[in-house]
N, C-alpha and C positions, 0 to 999 in steps of 0.2 A: 630016603629018610635023610641021609646026610646032607645031600643037596649043596649047591652053591649059588652064589650070585655074582654075575659080572659087575664089577664096580667100575664106572668110568673115570678114565684118567681126568677129564675136565673137573670132575668133584674132588678127586683125590689131590690134585694141584692147586685148588682154588684158595689162595692165602687168606681171603676175606671170610672164609668159613672157618669156624672153630673145630676142634678135632670132635667135640660133642655132635656137632650138626653133621659132620662127616659120616661119623658111626650111626647116628639116627638115620641118615639116609641110606645107609647100609642094610639097616633092618627093614626100613620101608621096601627095598628092593628085594629082600627076602621073603617079606609077607606079600607082596604083589608081584612076586616073581613073572607070571605069564600074563597076567592081567592089567599092568600099568597102572593100577590103582590098588589101594588095600583100605580096609577100615578097622585095623587094628586100635584098640583103645590106648590112651596115652599110659594108663596103668599097666596094661600088659608090655608095651615097648620099654617101659622104665623097669619093670621086673626082669624082662629079658636082658637089657643092657647093665642093669645095677644103678639105675638112677632113679631121682624121684620124679612123680608126675610134673611138678612144677619145672624141673630142668629139661624133662622131654619138650613140654610145652614151649619154652624158650627157644629149643633147637629146632621145632618145627616151624616156630614164626621167622627164624633166622632163614631156613631153607625156603619159607614162602617169600621172604622180602629179597632174597637173593636170585629168585626165579627158578628154583628147582623144582618145587612143587606148588601146587594149588590145593587151597583147603576149601572143600565144599560142605554143606550140610543139606543132604538129599532127603531127610525124613523129618518128622515131627518130633522125633525123640531125642533131638539134639546131639546126635551121633555125627561126628565128622568122617568124611571121605578124604583121603589124600591121594591126590593126582599127580604122578610122577611126570614131569614136563620133559619133553624132548629138547635139550638145549645142544646145539651143534658146536658153539664157541662161546667164549666168557664174554660177559657184558662189560662195557667198559663204563667204571665207576666214575662219576663227576663229582669233583670235590666242591664244597660249598663254598661259596665266596664269604668272605668276612666282611661284615658291615663297618 
């Protein structure tokens, strides 16, 4: 019932992620603890964390863009499945060249 989720140091220390994205990742781990994926709705995630659906959506996109999760739509009801990706080391971000 109480349970726990192991939180990767890689995510904890990633300064490119906002605190909200890190917390959202922790909740995804909680929901998908043994399955490596979960399909908790953005509304439920928001209620559990205390955020709006829109804020959760932004954090999910941030996690996707940084390579921590993949978002898939596996059914025709437009429900998302969040796949937790196994990252071994940080990505090296490239800065954009100014024109």
